[in-house]
N, CA and C of each residue as an Amber inpcrd file, in Angstrom:
protein
   654
 105.5590000  71.6730000 -40.3860000 104.5900000  71.6410000 -39.1780000
 103.4950000  72.4170000 -39.0370000 103.8940000  73.5990000 -39.4770000
 102.3840000  74.4160000 -39.1830000 101.3210000  74.2750000 -40.4020000
 101.7640000  73.5380000 -41.0160000 100.4600000  73.2620000 -42.1630000
  99.4900000  72.1810000 -41.5970000 100.4770000  71.8800000 -40.7430000
  99.4570000  70.0630000 -40.1880000  98.8130000  70.7940000 -39.0690000
  99.3340000  71.7030000 -38.3300000  98.6070000  72.0160000 -37.3250000
  97.3970000  73.1410000 -37.7380000  97.3820000  73.7240000 -38.9020000
  96.5050000  74.5900000 -39.2150000  95.2680000  73.7080000 -39.9070000
  95.7400000  72.2420000 -40.3660000  94.8660000  71.2250000 -40.8880000
  94.2330000  70.6930000 -39.7970000  94.2240000  70.6190000 -38.4740000
  94.2450000  70.0050000 -37.2620000  93.1130000  70.9300000 -36.9540000
  93.4890000  72.3000000 -36.6640000  92.4780000  73.0860000 -36.1900000
  91.2820000  73.1870000 -37.2660000  91.2530000  73.3610000 -38.5530000
  90.1480000  73.1540000 -39.2020000  89.3730000  72.2300000 -38.5960000
  89.8940000  70.5050000 -39.0020000  89.3880000  69.4990000 -38.9610000
  88.3560000  69.6550000 -37.6720000  88.9670000  70.5100000 -36.3750000
  88.2290000  70.4000000 -34.5660000  86.9210000  71.3350000 -35.2330000
  87.2760000  72.6480000 -35.6810000  86.2950000  73.1200000 -35.9920000
  85.1520000  73.0530000 -36.9710000  85.5150000  71.8060000 -37.8710000
  83.9300000  71.1750000 -38.6230000  83.5250000  70.2530000 -37.9190000
  83.7350000  69.7100000 -36.6920000  83.3700000  68.6140000 -35.8180000
  82.3330000  69.7780000 -34.9230000  83.1290000  70.7260000 -34.3620000
  82.1640000  71.3120000 -33.2890000  80.2520000  71.9240000 -33.8010000
  80.4830000  71.8510000 -35.0600000  78.7840000  71.8580000 -35.8030000
  78.2740000  70.6920000 -35.2540000  78.7300000  69.6670000 -35.5370000
  78.0370000  68.6150000 -35.6200000  77.5330000  68.0810000 -33.9180000
  78.5510000  68.1380000 -33.3990000  78.2600000  68.0850000 -31.6690000
  77.0690000  68.8070000 -31.2310000  77.4050000  69.7520000 -31.7710000
  76.4650000  71.0550000 -31.0340000  74.5970000  70.6780000 -31.5150000
  74.7490000  69.9060000 -33.0150000  73.9130000  69.4440000 -33.6370000
  72.7480000  68.5680000 -32.9650000  74.2330000  67.3890000 -32.5620000
  73.5970000  66.0770000 -31.9240000  72.7810000  66.5250000 -30.2690000
  73.8840000  67.7030000 -29.6720000  73.5540000  67.8610000 -28.3140000
  71.7170000  68.7290000 -28.5530000  72.0130000  69.5620000 -29.2360000
  70.5960000  70.1840000 -29.4410000  68.9220000  69.0280000 -29.9580000
  69.8660000  68.2110000 -30.8080000  69.4900000  66.8960000 -30.6430000
  68.7160000  66.1740000 -29.5950000  69.6030000  65.5470000 -29.1360000
  69.0140000  65.3120000 -27.5350000  68.3560000  65.9240000 -26.6970000
  68.5430000  67.5170000 -26.6190000  67.8640000  68.1670000 -26.0230000
  66.4750000  68.2430000 -26.0980000  65.8090000  68.2160000 -27.4560000
  64.9100000  68.5910000 -28.2420000  64.1670000  66.8270000 -27.8730000
  64.3450000  65.6100000 -27.9800000  64.1980000  64.6310000 -27.6810000
  64.1010000  63.9870000 -26.2320000  64.9120000  64.4410000 -25.5650000
  64.7140000  64.0330000 -23.8840000  62.9050000  63.9120000 -23.1690000
  62.5030000  65.3660000 -23.7730000  61.0960000  65.5290000 -22.9830000
  60.2700000  64.3060000 -23.5000000  60.5240000  64.2340000 -24.9380000
  59.6570000  63.0730000 -25.1330000  59.6160000  61.8320000 -25.3590000
  61.2310000  61.5360000 -25.0970000  61.5610000  59.8170000 -24.6780000
  61.1330000  59.9020000 -22.9430000  61.1380000  61.0140000 -21.9990000
  60.6880000  61.0190000 -20.7660000  59.5870000  60.3860000 -20.6390000
  58.4300000  61.1060000 -21.1780000  57.1640000  60.9880000 -21.5560000
  56.9460000  59.6350000 -22.0090000  57.4160000  59.1780000 -22.6480000
  57.1130000  57.6030000 -23.3480000  57.2230000  56.6070000 -21.8820000
  58.7540000  56.9000000 -21.1960000  58.9490000  56.4390000 -20.2950000
  58.1420000  56.2530000 -19.2540000  57.8490000  57.3160000 -18.8390000
  56.6370000  57.6090000 -17.7190000  55.1570000  56.8130000 -17.8850000
  54.9270000  56.9500000 -19.5560000  53.7870000  56.2060000 -19.6170000
  53.8770000  54.8100000 -19.7320000  55.1200000  54.2750000 -19.9700000
  55.2830000  52.7250000 -20.3730000  55.3370000  51.9440000 -18.3500000
  55.6700000  53.1830000 -17.5340000  55.7540000  52.6450000 -16.5070000
  54.7110000  52.7240000 -15.5610000  53.8390000  53.9500000 -15.8100000
  52.4760000  53.9770000 -14.8190000  51.2440000  52.6590000 -15.8160000
  51.5510000  52.5000000 -17.3410000  50.4870000  51.5140000 -17.7680000
  50.8910000  50.0210000 -17.2930000  49.1310000  49.4920000 -16.5070000
  49.1920000  48.5700000 -16.4750000  49.8240000  47.0190000 -16.8920000
  50.2440000  45.9560000 -16.3260000  50.8720000  45.1930000 -17.1820000
  49.8700000  44.4360000 -18.1210000  48.7450000  44.4360000 -17.7900000
  47.5160000  43.5940000 -18.4550000  47.4550000  44.5390000 -19.8870000
  48.0330000  45.9120000 -20.0830000  47.6600000  46.5330000 -21.3170000
  48.3640000  46.6320000 -22.1660000  50.0250000  46.3220000 -21.4120000
  51.1410000  46.1880000 -22.0070000  51.0510000  44.9020000 -22.9260000
  50.4730000  44.0000000 -22.9540000  50.5140000  42.3910000 -23.4850000
  49.4320000  42.4720000 -24.6620000  50.1670000  41.9080000 -25.6100000
  49.4090000  41.8590000 -26.8750000  48.0580000  41.2210000 -26.9730000
  46.9740000  40.7340000 -27.6670000  46.4980000  39.8350000 -27.9690000
  46.9520000  38.4890000 -28.0130000  47.8630000  38.4060000 -28.9130000
  48.5410000  37.1440000 -28.9690000  49.2080000  36.4490000 -27.4330000
  50.0440000  37.4730000 -26.9200000  50.4270000  37.1050000 -25.6840000
  49.3630000  36.6850000 -24.5550000  48.2240000  37.3260000 -24.6290000
  47.1650000  37.5670000 -23.7550000  46.2720000  35.7690000 -23.8260000
  46.5100000  35.5770000 -25.1200000  46.0650000  34.3280000 -25.1750000
  47.1450000  33.1130000 -25.0130000  48.4320000  33.2230000 -24.7740000
  49.4180000  32.4430000 -24.5960000  49.4710000  32.0950000 -23.1660000
  49.0010000  33.5900000 -22.4110000  49.1330000  33.8770000 -20.9060000
  47.8670000  32.9800000 -20.4280000  46.7940000  33.4810000 -20.3860000
  45.6590000  33.1500000 -20.1770000  44.4920000  32.4110000 -21.2330000
  44.3640000  31.0550000 -20.9660000  43.1630000  30.5070000 -21.9930000
  41.9440000  31.2910000 -22.3180000  41.3500000  31.3170000 -23.2610000
  40.0250000  31.6580000 -23.6190000  39.3070000  31.0270000 -22.4390000
  38.1370000  32.0410000 -22.2440000  37.0950000  31.2480000 -21.4420000
  36.3410000  30.2390000 -21.7120000  36.4310000  29.2550000 -21.3450000
  35.0620000  28.6220000 -22.0150000  34.2640000  28.7420000 -22.0060000
  32.8370000  28.4440000 -22.6430000  31.7900000  28.7180000 -22.6530000
  31.0820000  28.0400000 -21.8260000  29.9490000  28.6680000 -20.8380000
  29.3350000  27.8140000 -19.7180000  28.4440000  26.4750000 -20.0540000
  28.9380000  25.6100000 -19.8440000  28.3230000  24.5060000 -20.3030000
  27.1110000  24.3310000 -19.6140000  26.0220000  23.8390000 -20.6660000
  24.8670000  23.8660000 -19.9050000  24.2390000  22.6340000 -19.2830000
  23.9830000  22.8380000 -18.1080000  23.6550000  21.7470000 -17.2170000
  22.3140000  21.0630000 -17.7830000  22.5140000  19.7230000 -17.7540000
  21.1600000  18.9340000 -18.4380000  20.3520000  19.0520000 -16.9270000
  18.9950000  19.0660000 -17.8090000  17.9730000  19.0210000 -17.0370000
  17.3460000  18.0120000 -16.7920000  17.4930000  17.3700000 -15.4680000
  16.9390000  16.0530000 -15.5290000  15.5870000  15.9620000 -15.4870000
  14.6490000  15.1080000 -15.6930000  13.2190000  14.7610000 -15.7960000
  12.8370000  14.3080000 -14.3300000  11.9930000  14.8300000 -14.1570000
  11.3650000  14.3200000 -12.6780000  11.1970000  12.7930000 -12.6190000
  11.5960000  12.3930000 -11.4700000  11.3980000  10.9410000 -10.8590000
   9.8040000  11.0690000 -10.9300000   9.2890000  10.0380000 -11.5810000
   7.9720000   9.2140000 -11.6150000   8.0410000   7.8620000 -10.8080000
   7.4030000   8.3300000  -9.6410000   6.9540000   6.5980000  -8.8370000
   6.7710000   5.7030000  -9.6010000   7.3640000   4.3240000  -9.5090000
   7.2960000   3.4860000 -10.2080000   6.3140000   2.8720000  -9.6980000
   5.2860000   2.2610000 -10.0520000   4.2040000   1.7870000  -9.3470000
   4.1190000   0.1470000  -9.8530000   4.3820000  -0.7310000  -9.0060000
   4.0190000  -1.9940000  -9.5210000   3.1010000  -2.6450000 -10.0780000
   2.7450000  -3.0590000 -11.3350000   1.2940000  -3.6050000 -11.7550000
   0.9790000  -4.9170000 -10.6040000  -0.6080000  -4.3540000 -10.8110000
  -1.2060000  -4.9750000  -9.8270000  -2.4810000  -5.9960000 -10.6600000
  -2.1650000  -7.3770000 -10.1230000  -2.9410000  -8.4760000 -11.1400000
  -4.3480000  -7.8420000 -10.7330000  -5.3410000  -8.2360000 -11.4700000
  -6.7460000  -7.7610000 -10.8330000  -6.7860000  -8.8570000  -9.7630000
  -8.0600000  -8.4760000  -9.1520000  -8.8490000  -9.0320000  -8.1400000
  -9.4580000 -10.7680000  -8.8480000  -9.2890000 -11.6840000  -8.1860000
  -9.7670000 -12.5860000  -8.7660000 -11.4090000 -12.6580000  -8.5940000
 -12.2090000 -12.6240000  -9.7270000 -13.4630000 -12.5930000  -9.3300000
 -14.1630000 -13.7880000  -8.9400000 -15.3800000 -13.5040000  -7.8920000
 -15.4780000 -14.2470000  -6.7940000 -16.1770000 -15.6010000  -7.4010000
 -16.1700000 -17.1150000  -7.2150000 -16.9160000 -17.9370000  -7.3340000
 -18.4100000 -17.6650000  -7.3930000 -19.1880000 -19.0000000  -7.7130000
 -20.5810000 -18.6030000  -7.4170000 -21.0490000 -18.9990000  -5.7860000
 -20.2170000 -20.0750000  -5.4450000 -19.5520000 -20.4930000  -3.8160000
 -19.6470000 -19.1900000  -3.4830000 -18.4460000 -18.8430000  -3.1950000
 -18.0430000 -17.3590000  -2.4240000 -18.9390000 -16.1990000  -2.3560000
 -20.0020000 -16.4240000  -3.5310000 -20.6640000 -15.1580000  -3.5510000
 -22.1810000 -15.4990000  -2.5420000 -22.1710000 -17.0460000  -2.7980000
 -23.4570000 -17.3880000  -1.9130000 -23.2950000 -17.4760000  -0.2790000
 -21.7360000 -17.8930000  -0.2860000 -21.4070000 -17.5420000   1.4300000
 -21.5960000 -15.6390000   1.7420000 -20.7520000 -15.1440000   0.8280000
 -20.9830000 -14.3150000   1.3740000 -22.5330000 -13.3710000   1.6490000
 -23.3610000 -13.5920000   1.0100000 -24.7450000 -13.2140000   1.0190000
 -25.3310000 -13.9330000   2.7970000 -25.5530000 -13.1510000   3.2260000
 -26.3840000 -12.9790000   4.9410000 -27.3640000 -14.0030000   4.7240000
 -27.8600000 -15.1940000   5.5350000 -29.2020000 -15.6530000   5.3800000
 -29.5540000 -16.1740000   6.9450000 -30.6910000 -15.9510000   7.1670000
 -31.4100000 -16.6020000   8.1380000 -32.6020000 -17.0960000   7.6290000
 -32.7910000 -18.8790000   7.7980000 -33.7210000 -18.8960000   7.6600000
 -35.3100000 -19.1130000   7.9990000 -35.9810000 -18.4200000   7.4860000
 -37.3890000 -18.6260000   8.6770000 -37.9940000 -19.8220000   8.8310000
 -37.4610000 -20.8710000   8.1590000 -38.1580000 -21.7680000   8.5500000
 -37.4410000 -23.1530000   8.0190000 -37.8540000 -24.6190000   8.3450000
 -37.0940000 -25.8570000   8.3940000 -36.7590000 -25.9180000   7.0850000
 -37.8190000 -25.6430000   6.2280000 -38.0410000 -25.9240000   4.6510000
 -36.9180000 -25.1440000   3.9120000 -36.7430000 -23.9410000   4.3450000
 -35.9370000 -22.8540000   3.8300000 -34.7020000 -23.1820000   4.1800000
 -34.3980000 -23.9100000   5.3070000 -32.9890000 -23.8680000   5.7550000
 -32.6140000 -25.2170000   4.6560000 -33.3970000 -26.1520000   4.6920000
 -32.9590000 -27.1360000   3.9400000 -32.5120000 -26.4200000   2.1000000
 -33.5000000 -25.6690000   2.1590000 -33.1530000 -25.7190000   0.3610000
 -31.7340000 -24.7370000   0.2690000 -31.8600000 -23.9250000   1.3880000
 -30.5470000 -22.9870000   1.6560000 -29.2780000 -24.2560000   1.4300000
 -29.1410000 -25.1160000   2.3980000 -28.1690000 -26.1660000   2.4330000
 -27.9310000 -26.6620000   1.1620000 -29.1470000 -27.2990000   0.7990000
 -28.6910000 -28.1560000  -0.7650000 -28.4790000 -27.3620000  -1.8790000
 -28.7520000 -25.9970000  -1.8030000 -28.4360000 -24.5750000  -2.7190000
 -26.6760000 -24.8530000  -2.6400000 -26.2320000 -24.8790000  -1.3490000
 -25.0940000 -24.4030000  -1.3670000 -24.1200000 -25.6590000  -1.4860000
 -24.8520000 -26.9630000  -1.1990000 -24.1080000 -28.0670000  -1.8910000
 -24.0400000 -28.2790000  -3.3020000 -24.9370000 -27.9480000  -3.6370000
 -25.0000000 -28.1550000  -5.3190000 -23.7190000 -26.9770000  -5.6390000
 -23.4600000 -25.7670000  -5.3340000 -22.6120000 -25.2150000  -5.8830000
 -21.2220000 -25.7210000  -5.4590000 -20.8810000 -26.1020000  -4.0060000
 -19.6430000 -26.8860000  -3.7970000 -19.4300000 -28.0060000  -4.5800000
 -20.6140000 -28.9170000  -5.1860000 -20.2790000 -29.9830000  -5.8900000
 -19.5460000 -29.2420000  -6.9370000 -20.1000000 -28.4000000  -7.7580000
 -19.7510000 -27.5580000  -8.9670000 -18.2300000 -27.2330000  -8.8490000
 -18.0440000 -26.5510000  -7.6550000 -16.4700000 -26.3470000  -7.2290000
 -15.5220000 -27.1230000  -7.5060000 -15.8750000 -28.2260000  -6.6060000
 -14.6770000 -29.3990000  -6.3980000 -14.6730000 -29.9730000  -7.8790000
 -15.8340000 -30.6290000  -8.6010000 -15.9520000 -31.0640000  -9.7700000
 -14.7950000 -29.9830000 -10.6640000 -14.7350000 -28.7770000 -10.3910000
 -13.8580000 -28.0830000 -11.7680000 -12.4270000 -28.1280000 -10.9230000
 -12.4020000 -28.2560000  -9.9850000 -10.9650000 -28.6670000  -9.2490000
 -10.3780000 -30.0330000  -9.8550000 -11.2640000 -31.1260000 -10.2370000
 -10.9680000 -32.2120000 -10.5210000 -11.0810000 -33.0790000  -9.3770000
 -12.4780000 -32.8220000  -8.7850000 -12.7310000 -33.9070000  -7.9980000
 -13.5760000 -35.1470000  -9.1060000 -13.3070000 -36.2910000  -7.9570000
 -14.1580000 -37.7920000  -9.1990000 -15.4420000 -37.4230000  -8.9680000
 -15.7640000 -38.2510000 -10.1140000 -17.6390000 -38.2150000 -10.7580000
 -18.2060000 -38.9290000  -9.3480000 -17.6590000 -39.4620000  -8.7690000
 -18.5020000 -40.3690000  -7.6840000 -18.8920000 -39.5110000  -6.7940000
 -17.6620000 -38.8110000  -6.1890000 -17.6570000 -37.5830000  -5.3340000
 -18.8020000 -36.1290000  -5.2990000 -18.6000000 -36.0510000  -6.4640000
 -19.2610000 -35.1800000  -6.8610000 -20.8870000 -35.2400000  -6.7920000
 -21.1140000 -36.5600000  -7.5480000 -22.5480000 -37.1420000  -7.5120000
 -23.0870000 -37.7880000  -5.8950000 -22.5460000 -38.0920000  -5.2510000
 -22.3550000 -37.8880000  -3.7630000 -22.7380000 -37.0930000  -2.9220000
 -22.1910000 -35.9150000  -3.1900000 -22.7120000 -34.3680000  -2.9650000
 -23.9340000 -34.3260000  -3.3300000 -24.1080000 -34.3940000  -4.8280000
 -25.2400000 -34.2220000  -5.3440000 -26.4510000 -34.8780000  -4.8670000
 -26.0130000 -36.0230000  -4.8220000 -27.6060000 -36.8060000  -4.3380000
 -28.1020000 -36.3320000  -2.9760000 -27.1070000 -36.4420000  -2.4510000
 -27.4050000 -36.1610000  -0.8820000 -28.1990000 -34.7910000  -0.6350000
 -27.7340000 -33.8570000  -1.5580000 -28.2750000 -32.2650000  -1.9370000
 -29.8420000 -32.2530000  -1.9270000 -30.4030000 -33.4860000  -2.9030000
 -31.4390000 -33.7340000  -3.3940000 -32.6770000 -34.5080000  -2.8030000
 -31.5540000 -35.2540000  -1.6510000 -32.6900000 -35.9600000  -0.7360000
 -32.9620000 -35.2290000   0.1520000 -31.7000000 -33.9730000   1.0690000
 -32.2400000 -32.9170000   1.8090000 -33.2570000 -32.2840000   1.4450000
 -33.6160000 -31.8870000   0.4180000 -34.8250000 -30.8770000  -0.1880000
 -35.7040000 -31.8760000  -0.4700000 -35.7470000 -33.2410000  -0.9820000
 -36.9680000 -34.4720000  -1.3150000 -37.7150000 -34.3450000   0.0450000
 -37.0580000 -34.7270000   1.2570000 -37.6870000 -34.9310000   2.8070000
 -38.3540000 -33.9760000   3.0600000 -39.4740000 -33.9830000   3.5220000
 -40.2490000 -33.3230000   3.8410000 -40.3570000 -32.6750000   5.2390000
 -40.0280000 -33.2530000   6.4220000 -39.6410000 -33.5090000   7.8670000
 -38.9590000 -34.4130000   8.4670000 -39.2120000 -34.9470000   9.4090000
 -38.5400000 -35.6810000  10.3420000 -36.6360000 -35.4040000  10.4960000
 -36.3280000 -36.4580000  11.0210000 -34.8040000 -36.1270000  11.1880000
 -33.9990000 -36.6300000  10.1690000 -34.3410000 -36.8120000   9.2120000
 -33.5410000 -37.3200000   8.3840000 -32.8650000 -36.2130000   7.1860000
 -33.0760000 -34.9410000   7.4600000 -32.2110000 -33.8450000   6.8410000
 -31.1560000 -33.2580000   7.2700000 -30.9550000 -33.5970000   8.7340000
 -29.5030000 -33.1930000   9.1460000 -28.6630000 -34.6230000   8.6690000
 -28.7330000 -35.8800000   8.8820000 -28.4000000 -37.1340000   7.9020000
 -27.8040000 -36.9400000   6.8540000 -28.6510000 -36.1250000   5.5810000
 -28.1140000 -35.8010000   4.5910000 -27.3590000 -34.7290000   4.4000000
 -27.3810000 -33.5870000   5.1910000 -26.6390000 -32.8840000   5.5400000
 -25.0770000 -33.0130000   5.8180000 -25.4210000 -34.0160000   6.8000000
 -23.8420000 -34.4690000   7.3260000 -23.3440000 -35.4500000   6.1100000
 -23.7540000 -36.1040000   5.9160000 -23.5450000 -37.3230000   4.5560000
 -22.8600000 -36.3710000   3.3420000 -23.5960000 -34.9500000   2.8960000
 -22.7930000 -34.6630000   1.7050000 -21.7180000 -34.0280000   2.2180000
 -21.6710000 -33.0220000   3.5190000 -20.6520000 -33.1700000   3.9790000
 -19.4230000 -33.7700000   4.0750000 -19.4360000 -34.5950000   4.6300000
 -18.2920000 -35.4470000   4.8390000 -18.0370000 -36.1170000   3.0890000
 -18.6510000 -36.1820000   2.3030000 -18.0730000 -36.7120000   0.9370000
 -17.4400000 -35.5400000   0.4010000 -17.8500000 -34.0290000   0.8220000
 -16.9530000 -33.0580000   0.2060000 -16.0560000 -33.1560000   0.8920000
 -15.6260000 -33.2810000   2.2790000 -14.4500000 -33.3790000   2.3720000
 -13.6070000 -34.4970000   2.1600000 -14.1870000 -35.3200000   2.0600000
 -12.8890000 -36.2580000   1.4470000 -12.4600000 -36.1270000  -0.2470000
 -13.3180000 -35.2340000  -0.8000000 -12.9640000 -34.8600000  -2.1280000
 -12.0110000 -33.6150000  -1.8680000 -12.0460000 -32.8730000  -1.2090000
 -10.9700000 -31.6070000  -0.6630000  -9.9650000 -32.2590000  -0.0610000
  -9.7550000 -33.6240000   0.7730000  -8.7680000 -33.8230000   1.0470000
  -7.6740000 -34.5880000  -0.2570000  -8.4540000 -35.3160000  -1.0480000
  -7.5800000 -35.6970000  -2.1330000  -7.2070000 -34.7550000  -3.2630000
  -7.9770000 -33.5390000  -3.3210000  -7.4390000 -32.7000000  -4.3110000
  -6.0920000 -31.9450000  -3.4190000  -6.4950000 -31.6220000  -1.9110000
  -5.2640000 -31.1750000  -1.2160000  -3.9940000 -31.8270000  -1.4300000
  -4.0040000 -33.1560000  -1.7390000  -2.7140000 -33.9980000  -2.0530000
  -2.4110000 -33.8990000  -3.3880000  -3.5870000 -33.8630000  -4.3260000
  -2.7530000 -33.8990000  -5.7880000  -1.8990000 -32.5700000  -6.0690000
  -2.6720000 -31.1570000  -5.4410000  -2.2030000 -29.9710000  -5.6910000
  -1.1260000 -29.6790000  -4.6440000  -0.6810000 -30.4700000  -3.8150000
   0.4830000 -30.0480000  -2.4280000  -0.1080000 -28.8330000  -1.9350000
  -1.2740000 -29.0400000  -1.5930000  -1.9480000 -27.9360000  -0.6660000
  -2.4100000 -28.2440000   0.8250000  -1.7240000 -28.0300000   1.8560000
  -2.0270000 -28.1290000   3.4650000  -3.5530000 -27.3720000   3.4530000
  -4.7450000 -28.5140000   2.7660000  -6.2920000 -28.2120000   3.0520000
  -6.3820000 -28.8850000   4.6150000  -7.0290000 -27.7240000   5.4010000
  -7.3690000 -28.1410000   6.9230000  -8.6750000 -28.9730000   6.4980000
  -8.5340000 -30.4950000   6.7020000  -9.4390000 -31.2530000   6.5590000
  -9.5370000 -31.7330000   8.0470000  -9.2250000 -31.3030000   8.8970000
  -9.5110000 -31.9110000  10.1020000 -10.2210000 -30.7730000  10.6300000
 -10.4170000 -29.4550000  10.4260000 -11.3070000 -28.7680000  10.9570000
 -12.5650000 -28.6080000  10.3600000 -12.1540000 -29.0580000   8.5690000
 -13.7880000 -29.4000000   7.8370000 -14.5110000 -30.3760000   8.5630000
 -13.5150000 -31.7880000   8.5750000 -14.1450000 -32.8820000   9.1660000
 -14.8340000 -32.6530000  10.3160000 -14.3350000 -31.8240000  11.4530000
 -15.1090000 -31.6760000  12.4960000 -16.2340000 -31.0200000  12.3640000
 -16.6620000 -30.1320000  11.2930000 -17.5480000 -28.9100000  11.2440000
 -18.5110000 -29.9790000  10.8140000 -18.3610000 -31.2950000  10.0760000
 -19.1310000 -31.7750000   9.4100000 -19.8140000 -32.6710000  10.4320000
 -19.0280000 -33.4920000  11.1310000 -19.5360000 -34.2770000  12.2630000
 -20.3760000 -32.9070000  13.3450000 -19.9620000 -31.8040000  13.3370000
 -20.7610000 -31.4180000  14.4160000 -22.3510000 -31.3230000  14.1940000
 -22.7320000 -31.3220000  12.7500000 -24.0560000 -31.5060000  12.1720000
 -24.7810000 -32.5420000  13.1950000 -25.6310000 -32.2840000  14.1630000
 -26.1360000 -33.5020000  14.8250000 -27.6090000 -33.9290000  14.0820000
 -27.6810000 -35.6790000  14.0550000 -29.0470000 -35.6760000  13.7070000
 -30.1210000 -35.8180000  14.1800000 -29.9980000 -35.5060000  15.6160000
 -31.2400000 -35.5120000  16.4500000 -31.6880000 -34.0790000  16.6900000
 -31.1500000 -33.0790000  15.8900000 -31.8890000 -31.6460000  15.8900000
 -32.1660000 -31.1480000  14.4570000 -33.1800000 -30.3030000  14.5540000
 -33.7230000 -29.8940000  13.0620000 -32.6050000 -29.1090000  12.2930000
 -32.3580000 -29.0100000  11.0810000 -31.5180000 -28.1040000  10.3760000
 -31.5790000 -26.8000000  10.6870000 -32.6640000 -26.2700000  11.0930000
 -32.9800000 -24.8520000  11.1580000 -32.1430000 -24.7850000  12.6560000
 -32.0570000 -25.1240000  13.6960000 -31.3670000 -24.8180000  14.5670000
 -30.0380000 -25.2950000  14.6730000 -29.3440000 -25.5850000  13.6990000
 -28.0400000 -25.8270000  13.4310000 -27.8200000 -24.9190000  12.5450000
 -28.4220000 -24.0560000  12.0740000 -27.7040000 -23.3750000  10.7580000
 -26.5430000 -22.4020000  10.5100000 -26.2550000 -22.4070000  11.7540000
 -24.7500000 -21.8000000  12.2210000 -23.8850000 -22.5100000  11.8020000
 -23.9720000 -24.3110000  12.1740000 -23.2060000 -24.7910000  11.8160000
 -22.9080000 -25.2650000  10.6980000 -23.8100000 -25.0860000   9.9510000
 -23.8900000 -25.2630000   8.4970000 -23.2420000 -24.0500000   7.7780000
 -23.5090000 -22.9580000   8.2070000 -22.4300000 -21.3600000   8.0290000
 -21.4380000 -21.8360000   7.7870000 -20.9920000 -22.7510000   9.1750000
 -19.2720000 -22.3850000   9.2530000 -19.0700000 -23.2550000   8.4920000
 -19.1750000 -24.5310000   8.2320000 -18.6780000 -25.5850000   7.7660000
 -18.7600000 -25.3990000   5.8990000 -19.9070000 -24.0800000   5.5740000
 -19.4590000 -23.6080000   3.9210000 -18.6020000 -22.4850000   3.9880000
 -18.3630000 -21.9500000   5.3490000 -17.3310000 -20.7780000   5.4840000
 -15.7000000 -22.0310000   5.0330000 -15.7100000 -22.6460000   6.0100000
 -14.3590000 -23.8110000   6.2230000 -13.7940000 -24.0530000   4.4170000
 -15.1120000 -24.2470000   4.0750000 -14.8660000 -25.2010000   2.6200000
 -14.9080000 -24.2170000   1.9120000 -14.7840000 -22.6870000   1.8270000
 -14.5130000 -21.8140000   0.5500000 -13.1400000 -21.3280000   0.7080000
 -12.7820000 -21.5390000   2.0310000 -11.2380000 -21.0520000   2.3330000
 -10.2820000 -22.1210000   1.7520000 -11.0870000 -23.7430000   1.8970000
 -10.0730000 -24.8390000   1.3550000 -10.1330000 -24.5260000  -0.3730000
 -11.0890000 -24.0310000  -0.7830000 -11.3560000 -24.0780000  -2.2160000
 -10.6710000 -22.7220000  -2.9200000 -10.5730000 -21.9090000  -1.9620000
  -9.7700000 -20.6350000  -2.1820000  -8.2810000 -21.1980000  -2.5700000
  -7.4200000 -21.7080000  -1.4940000  -6.2720000 -22.3220000  -1.4730000
  -6.0680000 -23.3680000  -2.4590000  -6.7270000 -24.0740000  -2.8820000
  -6.5720000 -25.1680000  -3.8690000  -6.6190000 -24.2680000  -5.7340000
  -7.7180000 -23.3370000  -5.8130000  -7.7300000 -22.3090000  -6.9290000
  -6.4720000 -21.8630000  -7.4810000  -5.6900000 -21.3410000  -6.0370000
  -4.0760000 -20.9890000  -6.5950000  -3.3360000 -21.5830000  -6.8820000
  -3.5610000 -22.7800000  -6.5130000  -2.6730000 -23.5870000  -6.9660000
  -2.8770000 -24.3700000  -8.1520000  -3.9980000 -24.0760000  -8.8020000
  -4.6300000 -24.5770000  -9.7380000  -3.3320000 -24.5770000 -11.3850000
């Protein structure tokens, strides 16, 4: 029994140095562990996350997309068709005229009638109608005086009205033949043509409008 007690005492004596060494080691390491604990507690959460964890938590910021630059809008201009070239008869009507004498008025009226005959002939008037207009124009200039001049002018106007009426039916255009006919009959055979130059001009202007309508449907 005495030997057993002596061995136990020896084992206890041998354990004390180890316990004291461990205690000393704990005392030495406790400040270091406390400092590490403080640093880890005060460090912001973002700093403790690794690069891979940060990529998993927050996606990488996408590069800013370039906003397409829109071209300045330009006003579209509708194509405009060129203005029709005035015909010989239209230019004749547009020129202001004032006859100083009966002969000059007859020549002016005959010139306008020839241009009118050319226009209705181009649109498809009958040869007989175009010839009648031209013959009356020639007779208007051939007469030297008297009251025959206004008759020739009115006859030529009425021949032109007939052709314009036929062309209106042919092209399905509502030609104002009533106004044309009234302007033709307004020429009085009892008055000199010089005194009626306003009526001549009115007929020519009305015929010009009718020709303009017909030429658009040609």
